[in-house]
N, C-alpha and C positions, 0 to 999 in steps of 0.2 A: 268685816271685808277689807276696808282699807287697811287695816294693821297688817294684815295677810298678805297684801302685796306688798308694802313695804320691807315687812321681814324676809320675805320671799327674793325682791330684788336683791337685795344686801349680801344676805347669808349664801345667797347662788352666785352672786359677783364673785366672791374672794376665795371661793374653790377654785377659779381660774386666774391664771395669770393676767395682768392687766394688760390688755392689746388695743393699738393706737391705731388711729389714720389719718397722723400728722401731712401724709404725701398730700391729701387732697386738699387742707386746710392753705399749706405753703403754694400749691399749684392754682388755689381759687385769689388767695391774695396778691399773686402774681399778676395773674389775670385782672382781678378790679381794679389792680395799680393803673393799666393800661387801656383802661378802656371809658366811656362816657357813661355809658348805661346798660345793662342786663338783666334787669329786676323782670321779673315776669309782673305780666296784670295781674294776676292772682296772687295778692299779697295777704301777708299776716300782719295784725296789728291793729292799734288803735286808733292813728293818725296818719295821715300821706304827708309825707317830707317833703313833697314837692311845694307846697304851702305853707309858710310860717305861721304858728298859733301863736294867738293872740294874745295868750297872756306871757309875761314875763315873772321871774321870779328873784329874790330877793334872797342873799348867802352872804352872811358876814360881811353885812353892810354893803354889798355889790347888787346891783342890779344885771342880770342876765336876761336874753331872750335866745329865743329857737334860731338856731341858723336854717337858712335857706339852701336849696340847690345841694341835700345831703341824699345820698344813699346807703342804705344799713344793711348788712348780709351777716348770717349767723354759719361757721362752716362748725361740723361737728365730727370726731371722728367715733364710732359705733365699736363696739367690743363683742364682732362677732366676724367669724373667718370666713364666714359663706358667701354667696353672691345675694344679691336681695329675691326672697321668694315669700310665698304666699305661710303664714304663719297659722300653724293650728292649735296649737296650746302653747302657754308659756313655758319656755326652758330656762328661764335665769338669765336668760342674753338681751344684747340690746343696747344697755344702759352708753351714755356718752363718756367716753375718757378723755377727751379732748375739746376743748371750744373756745374758739376765736370769735369772734365779733370784730366787724371789719366796718367803719365806716368812711364813704369817700365823699370828698368834697368835689362835683363834677363843677364848681366854676374854675378852680384852681389845679382839679385833676392831683390831686393829694390823696393820701387816706391816713387814717388813723387805724392800728389796730390793739385789741384788748384782747389780750389771751385770760381766759375764766380759769379759776379754779375748778375739776369736775366735783369734788368736794365742798363748795360753797354751798351753806343752809341757809335755805330762801324758801319761800313758799311754794310747793308744786302739787299742782291736782294729779289727784289719783283717778284712774280712770279703770272700766271694768273691761273683760276682754272686746267688749262690742265696743266700747271707747265712751260709755256713760259717765258723765261726770260721778262721781262718788264723795269726794270729800277734798278740803285743800290743807296740807300739813306742812309743816318747817323741816325740810329734809333735805340729803343731799342733790344738788341740781342734776346731777349725772343719772338720777332714776326718775327724772322725766320722761326720759325716751323708751324707760322699761314699762310703760303704762301704756295697756291697750295692745291687740293682737295685729292692729292696721298699721301699717310704716307709714301711711301719710299723717294719722290722727299721733304717734308718737313724734313725727317731728315738729306738728304744729303744737303740740304740747310744750314740746323742748324751749319753742319760739316764745311761747306765752311765757314759762316760767322766768327765761332771760328779760325778757320783756318788762315784766314786773318786779325784776330787780334794778330796775332803771327806770320806774316810775312811769313804767307804762308809755314808755318809747316804741316807736314806731320800728317794725324789721322788713324789709322789703323783701328780701331774698333768704333763700336757705338751701344748703345742701348736707346732708346726713350720711357718711360714706363709711361703709363696712372695711376693717382690717385689711380683708384680702386684695384691696385696691396697693397698698405698699410695693409691693413687689414688682408688679408688670409696671408703675409708674415710673417707680425708682432706675429702674432698667430702662426704660425708654428712652431717659434722658443719659443714659451713658454710666449711670454710677454717680455716687454723691463722695466728694473727698471729704472728708471730716480727721481733727486729731483728737485719739481716745486719749480721754482724762481721766475715765475710771476703769476699774476690774473689771470684767466681764466673765465670772467662771464658769469654764465649760467650753470658753470660745476658744478657737487657736489662732483667729483671725484681728481680733479686737483685743489688741495687745497695749495694756495702757501705755502711754509715753510715744507710739505709733502713728503717722499718718496715712489712712488706707482710704480705698475708694471703695465706698458703701455698694455691692452689689446682693442682687436676692435675699435670701433671709437675713443678712449681715442687717440690713438696711431695717427691716423689722423690730429685730435683735436692738438695734442704736437707739430705735424711737420709743421702742414700747417695755423693755425691760425695768425693773422698779426694786420690786424686791429683794434682788439679790446684788443690786449694782449702788453702789457709795454708802450713803446713808437709809436706802429704801423708801426714802418719801418721795411724794409727788411733785415737789420744789425744785428736787435734784433732777429729775428727771423733763421737768418743762423747761431746765437753763440746757439739756441735752438737746430737745427739739429747737430750741431757739439756732443753737450751733446750725444744726441740718437745715433749719431755714435758709440760713443766708449760703450756705455752700447748693442746695438744691438749686436758688434763685439763679446764680449763676449757671450750673449746668441748664435749665431751663433755657434761660433766654439764648444761650447759645445754640440750642437747638433753634429757638424758634427765627434767628439769624438764616439760618441753614435751611430751615424748610418752615415758609409762612402758614400752612395747614398745621402744623404741629399742635397748636393748642386744640386743635377741633379733633384732632386725631385722641389727644390724651382723654378729650371728654368721652369721644368714642368710647375709649377703653374704660373709661369711669361709669358707664351708664349700668352696667352689669350688677355694680355693688352701691349704687348710691340713689337715695331718694332726694328729688330737690324740685324745685318749683321754676327752677332757671333752664331753659329750653336749648335745644341745639341749635334752632334757627335762630336764638339769639346767641349763643356761640361764634355762630359763623361770621359775626363781625369782627371775630376774634382772627381775622385771617392775615393781616399785617399785626401783629404784636410789637410794641417797642422794643427796640433791643437792651433800653436798662429803663427801670421805672425810676418814678422821683422818690427819694427815699420816705419811707413812710414812717410817721410817730408811733412807737410802741410804748404801749401802755399797761401800768398793772395795777392792781386793787390790794393794799396791805390789808391785813389780817392776821387773825392769830391760829394757827391750827392745834389740833386738838382730838380727842375721840368720842364718840358717844358712849351709851350706857352699856352697848354691845359691843363695845370695845372696835367699831369703823370707824376711818379716819373723817374726820371735818376742819371744815375752813369756814372760821367765822370773819367775814368781811370787817373792816372799820368802816363805822359810816359815813365819820369825814374822808378818808380816804376815797370811798366808793362815791360819795356826792361831787367832789373834785373831778373824778372821770367821767360823771356823768356830765358837768359839766363844760369839759374840754370836749368832747366827745359829742354831744349835740347844741350846746349854745355858746355863745357870743356875749365879752360884757357889752351893756348897752352905753353908747355912746352919748 
């Protein structure tokens, strides 16, 4: 049964083009950078980040202790073009195409953002349609959200997989958004200005070397296309998403200056497309969003790209790099 779920999820996914809801990730990162706390009291994880863990760890001769006053959020883009609806049977969709882990230091109002490769090989729980645990297998992280027919169970399974990747670190809030949100949110900010550095076969507007304002389906194409763009690998697509993130933030902050209620308007638009434990009431605290956010630190995990026995892409994280990122996000050197 477990193997059947894994094979169905991977084989059916690659029959469709990869779809990314990067807009929500960018929106949430910008929002988190400008607030003190938006996490729901109903959190998923193993320990509270409001209190420091008692145990320290020693790594390469250095002693580290857990940070205090941090909030951690997992934002994921889901490969479904539909609004959130009740699932009656498994149809091969629902995998994560984009994942970002955002750790905010509430003491300094700064944040660190880790973009996680969807193909990261890690321990993932296989669940039945009813959400019952079947087994744990090292597979692509993206598959965690394809388990079960319950959207909340899918979200929590993804949170669990990411938490375990970082030795059980607590994740306070999550938002899983379907790709259908890309176009409306992109257009709500008036479009996003980017320079095109890749060839986009078949597009009459995304011309290499040109600077364009992404609107409508062009925004979705820019952030989600992979197979026919550049080398066709996920790393190239992730670099385009980073370019889009910078440009989106500028447009987003401009709209916030013009309309203090804009963040809540965006949140209301996203509700039809996302599963989250962050409530509208909490987002109401964003009526006045900072015109500019303090620069957040961007982190990545080094590793090796490859293919599994069935020919699907894999990313095997370097253990040392993974540990260093974990230390930077969640720990500080003991004085």
